[in-house]
C-alpha positions as CSV (number, residue, x, y, z in Angstrom):
1,M,0.1,0.2,0.0
2,L,2.8,2.3,0.8
3,E,4.6,1.6,-2.2
4,L,1.4,2.3,-4.4
5,D,1.1,5.7,-2.4
6,G,4.7,6.4,-3.2
7,R,4.3,5.9,-6.9
8,V,1.0,7.8,-6.9
9,L,2.8,10.7,-5.0
10,R,5.9,10.7,-7.3
11,A,3.5,10.8,-10.4
12,V,1.5,13.7,-9.0
13,W,4.7,15.6,-8.1
14,T,6.1,14.9,-11.8
15,V,2.6,16.3,-13.2
16,F,2.8,19.3,-10.7
17,V,6.5,20.1,-11.7
18,F,5.6,19.8,-15.4
19,V,2.5,22.1,-15.1
20,L,4.6,24.5,-13.0
21,A,7.3,24.7,-15.6
22,I,4.9,25.2,-18.4
23,A,3.3,27.9,-16.5
24,L,6.6,29.5,-15.7
25,I,7.4,29.4,-19.5
26,Y,4.1,31.1,-20.4
27,L,4.6,33.9,-17.8
28,T,8.1,34.6,-18.7
29,R,7.8,34.2,-22.5
30,S,8.9,37.7,-23.3
31,V,12.1,37.3,-21.5
32,L,12.6,33.9,-22.9
33,V,12.2,35.4,-26.6
34,I,14.8,38.0,-25.7
35,F,17.3,35.5,-24.2
36,T,16.7,33.2,-27.1
37,L,17.4,35.9,-29.7
38,A,20.6,36.7,-27.7
39,I,21.7,33.2,-28.0
40,F,20.9,33.4,-31.8
41,L,23.0,36.3,-32.2
42,A,25.9,34.9,-30.2
43,H,25.9,31.8,-32.4
44,L,25.8,34.2,-35.4
45,I,28.9,36.0,-34.6
46,A,30.9,33.4,-32.9
47,P,32.9,32.2,-35.9
48,L,34.0,35.7,-36.5
49,V,35.1,36.2,-33.0
50,D,36.8,32.8,-32.8
51,R,38.7,33.7,-36.0
52,I,39.8,37.1,-34.9
53,D,40.7,35.6,-31.4
54,R,43.1,33.2,-33.1
55,L,44.8,35.8,-35.0
56,T,45.3,38.2,-32.2
57,P,48.3,38.0,-29.8
58,R,47.6,35.8,-26.6
59,R,48.2,39.0,-24.3
60,V,45.0,40.3,-25.9
61,S,42.0,38.9,-23.9
62,R,38.9,37.4,-25.5
63,T,37.0,40.0,-23.8
64,M,38.9,42.8,-25.5
65,V,38.4,40.9,-28.9
66,L,34.6,40.7,-28.2
67,A,34.5,44.5,-27.6
68,I,36.4,45.2,-30.7
69,V,34.1,43.0,-33.0
70,Y,31.1,44.5,-31.4
71,L,32.1,48.1,-32.1
72,A,33.0,47.1,-35.6
73,L,29.8,45.4,-36.3
74,I,27.8,48.3,-34.8
75,G,29.6,50.7,-37.1
76,I,28.9,48.5,-40.0
77,A,25.3,48.0,-39.3
78,L,24.7,51.9,-38.6
79,A,26.6,52.6,-42.0
80,V,24.2,50.2,-43.8
81,L,20.9,50.5,-42.0
82,I,20.7,54.4,-41.9
83,P,20.7,54.9,-45.7
84,V,18.7,51.8,-46.5
85,G,16.2,52.6,-43.6
86,A,15.9,56.2,-45.0
87,K,15.0,54.8,-48.4
88,I,12.5,52.3,-46.8
89,G,10.8,55.0,-44.7
90,E,10.4,57.3,-47.7
91,Q,8.9,54.6,-49.9
92,A,6.6,53.3,-47.0
93,S,5.3,57.0,-46.5
94,T,4.7,57.4,-50.2
95,L,2.9,54.2,-50.4
96,A,0.8,55.1,-47.4
97,S,-0.4,58.3,-49.1
98,R,-1.3,56.7,-52.2
99,L,-2.9,53.4,-51.0
100,P,-6.2,54.8,-50.0
101,E,-6.8,56.2,-53.5
102,A,-5.6,53.1,-55.2
103,L,-8.0,51.1,-53.2
104,K,-10.9,53.3,-54.1
105,N,-10.4,53.1,-58.1
106,D,-11.4,49.4,-58.7
107,P,-8.1,47.8,-58.0
108,L,-9.1,44.3,-59.5
109,S,-9.3,46.1,-62.9
110,R,-5.4,46.2,-62.8
111,F,-5.0,42.3,-62.6
112,P,-5.5,40.1,-65.7
113,L,-7.8,37.3,-65.2
114,P,-8.4,34.3,-67.3
115,A,-11.2,34.5,-69.7
116,W,-13.4,31.9,-67.8
117,L,-13.0,34.3,-64.7
118,E,-13.9,37.6,-66.5
119,T,-17.7,37.0,-65.9
120,W,-17.0,36.7,-62.2
121,R,-15.0,40.1,-62.3
122,P,-18.0,42.4,-61.1
123,R,-19.0,40.2,-58.4
124,V,-15.3,39.8,-57.2
125,T,-14.7,43.8,-57.6
126,Q,-18.1,44.3,-55.5
127,F,-17.0,41.9,-52.6
128,L,-13.5,43.5,-52.5
129,D,-14.9,46.9,-52.5
130,E,-17.1,45.8,-49.5
131,Q,-14.2,44.3,-47.8
132,T,-11.8,47.1,-48.4
133,T,-14.1,49.9,-47.3
134,G,-12.3,52.0,-44.7
135,L,-9.1,49.8,-45.0
136,G,-7.0,52.5,-46.5
137,D,-7.9,54.8,-43.5
138,K,-6.6,52.1,-41.3
139,I,-3.5,51.2,-43.1
140,L,-2.4,54.9,-43.7
141,P,-1.6,55.8,-40.1
142,L,0.2,52.4,-39.8
143,L,2.5,52.8,-42.6
144,Q,3.1,56.4,-41.8
145,R,4.3,55.3,-38.2
146,L,6.2,52.4,-40.0
147,G,8.2,54.8,-42.2
148,P,9.9,57.1,-39.8
149,G,10.1,54.2,-37.2
150,I,11.7,51.7,-39.5
151,L,15.0,51.7,-37.7
152,A,13.4,50.9,-34.3
153,G,13.2,47.5,-35.2
154,L,10.8,44.8,-34.4
155,G,10.9,44.9,-30.5
156,S,11.2,47.6,-27.9
157,L,14.3,49.6,-27.3
158,A,15.1,47.8,-24.2
159,A,15.2,44.5,-26.1
160,A,17.2,45.8,-28.7
161,V,19.7,47.0,-26.1
162,L,19.5,43.8,-24.2
163,I,20.0,41.3,-26.9
164,P,23.6,42.5,-27.8
165,I,24.7,42.6,-24.2
166,L,23.3,39.2,-23.3
167,S,24.9,37.8,-26.5
168,F,28.2,39.4,-25.2
169,F,28.1,37.3,-22.0
170,F,27.0,34.1,-23.8
171,L,30.1,34.6,-26.0
172,K,32.4,35.4,-23.2
173,D,31.2,32.6,-20.8
174,G,29.4,30.1,-22.9
175,I,31.8,27.4,-22.1
176,L,31.4,28.0,-18.2
177,M,27.5,28.2,-18.6
178,R,27.7,24.7,-20.7
179,D,29.8,23.0,-17.9
180,A,27.4,24.3,-15.3
181,I,24.4,22.7,-17.1
182,V,26.3,19.5,-17.5
183,E,27.1,19.3,-13.7
184,C,23.4,19.5,-12.9
185,F,23.0,16.0,-14.2
186,Q,24.0,12.8,-12.5
187,P,27.4,11.6,-13.4
188,R,26.1,8.7,-15.5
189,R,23.8,11.1,-17.6
190,Q,26.5,13.9,-18.0
191,S,27.9,12.3,-21.2
192,L,24.4,12.3,-22.7
193,A,23.8,16.0,-21.8
194,E,27.0,17.0,-23.3
195,E,26.1,15.2,-26.4
196,I,22.7,16.8,-26.6
197,L,24.1,20.3,-25.9
198,A,26.8,19.8,-28.7
199,D,24.2,18.7,-31.3
200,L,21.9,21.7,-30.1
201,H,24.8,24.0,-30.7
202,L,25.4,22.7,-34.1
203,L,21.9,23.1,-34.9
204,V,21.2,26.5,-33.8
205,A,24.6,27.8,-35.4
206,Q,23.8,26.3,-38.8
207,Y,20.0,27.3,-38.7
208,I,20.5,30.8,-37.7
209,R,23.4,31.6,-40.0
210,A,21.5,30.0,-42.9
211,L,18.2,32.2,-42.0
212,V,20.5,35.3,-42.1
213,L,22.1,34.5,-45.3
214,L,18.8,33.7,-46.9
215,A,17.2,36.8,-45.7
216,M,20.2,38.8,-47.0
217,A,20.0,37.1,-50.5
218,T,16.4,37.5,-50.7
219,F,16.8,41.3,-49.9
220,V,19.5,41.8,-52.4
221,S,17.9,39.7,-55.2
222,Y,14.4,41.5,-54.8
223,S,16.1,44.7,-54.7
224,I,18.0,44.3,-57.9
225,M,15.3,42.4,-59.9
226,L,12.5,44.8,-58.9
227,S,14.6,47.8,-59.2
228,A,15.7,46.5,-62.8
229,L,11.9,45.8,-63.8
230,G,11.0,49.2,-62.7
231,V,8.5,48.2,-59.9
232,P,7.5,50.9,-57.7
233,Y,8.8,50.6,-53.9
234,A,11.4,48.0,-54.8
235,V,13.5,48.5,-51.6
236,L,10.4,48.5,-49.4
237,L,9.0,45.2,-50.9
238,A,12.6,43.7,-50.8
239,S,13.0,44.6,-47.0
240,V,9.5,43.1,-46.5
241,A,10.6,39.8,-48.4
242,G,14.0,39.7,-46.4
243,V,12.2,39.9,-42.9
244,L,9.5,37.4,-43.9
245,E,12.1,34.9,-45.2
246,L,12.6,34.3,-41.4
247,I,9.2,32.5,-41.3
248,P,9.3,29.3,-43.3
249,F,6.8,28.7,-46.0
250,V,4.1,31.3,-45.0
251,G,6.7,34.2,-45.1
252,P,7.9,33.9,-48.7
253,L,4.2,33.4,-50.0
254,T,3.1,36.4,-48.2
255,A,6.1,38.5,-49.6
256,G,5.5,37.4,-53.0
257,A,1.8,38.2,-52.8
258,A,2.5,41.6,-51.3
259,A,4.8,42.4,-54.3
260,L,2.3,41.5,-56.7
261,V,-0.5,43.4,-54.9
262,V,1.6,46.5,-54.4
263,A,2.7,46.5,-57.9
264,G,-0.7,46.2,-59.3
265,L,-2.3,48.8,-57.3
266,S,0.6,51.1,-58.2
267,G,-0.5,50.5,-61.9
268,Y,2.8,48.6,-62.8
269,P,1.8,46.9,-66.3
270,H,4.2,43.9,-66.3
271,L,3.0,41.7,-63.3
272,L,4.0,38.5,-65.4
273,W,7.6,39.5,-65.2
274,I,7.4,39.9,-61.4
275,A,5.5,36.5,-61.1
276,I,8.3,34.8,-63.4
277,F,10.9,36.3,-61.2
278,L,9.2,34.9,-57.9
279,I,8.9,31.6,-59.2
280,V,12.6,31.2,-60.5
281,Y,13.9,32.6,-57.3
282,R,11.7,30.3,-55.2
283,L,12.9,27.3,-57.2
284,F,16.6,28.4,-56.8
285,Q,16.3,29.0,-53.1
286,D,14.3,25.9,-52.2
287,Y,16.3,23.5,-54.3
288,V,19.7,25.0,-54.5
289,L,20.5,27.8,-51.9
290,S,18.6,26.4,-48.9
291,P,19.8,22.9,-49.0
292,Y,23.4,24.2,-49.3
293,L,23.2,26.4,-46.4
294,L,21.0,24.2,-44.0
295,S,22.9,20.9,-45.2
296,S,21.9,18.1,-42.6
297,G,21.4,20.6,-39.7
298,V,17.6,20.6,-39.6
299,E,16.3,17.1,-40.8
300,L,12.6,17.8,-40.6
301,H,10.0,16.7,-43.3
302,P,8.4,19.8,-45.1
303,L,4.9,18.8,-43.7
304,L,6.3,19.0,-40.2
305,V,7.8,22.4,-40.8
306,L,4.5,23.5,-42.1
307,F,2.5,22.2,-39.1
308,G,5.0,23.6,-36.7
309,V,4.6,27.1,-38.3
310,L,0.9,27.2,-38.4
311,A,0.6,25.7,-34.8
312,G,3.3,28.2,-33.7
313,E,1.3,31.1,-35.1
314,Q,-1.8,29.7,-33.1
315,V,0.4,29.4,-29.9
316,A,2.5,32.7,-29.9
317,G,1.8,34.7,-33.1
318,I,4.7,35.6,-35.3
319,P,7.4,34.7,-32.8
320,G,5.9,31.3,-32.4
321,M,6.1,30.9,-36.3
322,F,9.9,32.0,-36.0
323,F,10.7,29.7,-33.2
324,S,8.7,26.6,-34.3
325,V,11.2,25.1,-36.7
326,P,14.3,25.2,-34.1
327,V,12.0,24.0,-31.3
328,I,10.9,21.0,-33.4
329,A,14.3,20.2,-34.4
330,A,15.7,20.6,-30.8
331,L,13.2,18.1,-29.7
332,R,14.1,15.7,-32.3
333,I,17.7,15.9,-31.4
334,V,16.9,15.1,-27.6
335,L,14.5,12.1,-28.5
336,V,17.1,10.8,-31.0
337,R,20.0,11.0,-28.6
338,M,17.9,9.4,-25.8
339,R,16.9,6.6,-28.1
340,R,20.5,5.8,-29.1
341,R,21.7,5.9,-25.6
342,K,18.9,3.5,-24.6
343,A,19.8,1.1,-27.3
344,H,23.2,1.1,-26.5
345,A,22.7,0.4,-22.8
């Protein structure tokens, strides 16, 4: 009887701890997002720091190397973001001022439709007119605030300051933090913990670097091609596409649709060329660039990735969509390592 009661108590205690952990994660989700982004930033610049650290004399401490790298990166970021941000803000303000009038003047008439759909054009136009009534007045203030504040980033000023500071400490004391985490486990499980942490380190490093490179490639490709094609607001559309590239599946589709819609509403006559560019670039990125950058770091089926993105949006909005893929990949790594250890036991 006592043994049964002990098992019941252990089960209840386990459930209680699990529920408590979930509750704490939910209550501190904003802080966890900041710390996670700091870890991502640390993994992004770690190779540069390590290389410079190897090239500098031994009398120069790693902390000094970190400070030099940070100052250099901040200077480069400001030199790039200020002119680009000013251009994006200018185009966003211009689009905001012209969008309401474009929405009122039968926007569907600018989009070609197949012959068998032409009979439905009046009904679709009436439906869109009903749905977009007052939409321009709502979007106008939003875009006008977006233009001047484009350099403010996606989060608060405190987060923008905290993330680089936290990543500095992760780079400085990352090895000590890893050793402290491993020591929290029983001696017979410490080797498993080290293997899992090593795999997670490789996953995060490869995934975040690939995402940043993909976003940069998307921004540059969109900027060059849309500008060459004479599409209005090319830099603004390229920046939106670059940011949305961080969200798998949904982000690129939204960016492509936004480019076509904005170009159509602006009276651009060659929407077919934009569609061809979007298709060709998507094929190149999905079958050449992304596999090369990600390699075997994220071994997830595309359907699982899509499910994770959609489920993440329901749970935590845009941050959930962004973090869904690395979270699923991390859980997979933990399960695979535990199954291997159990099989060899």
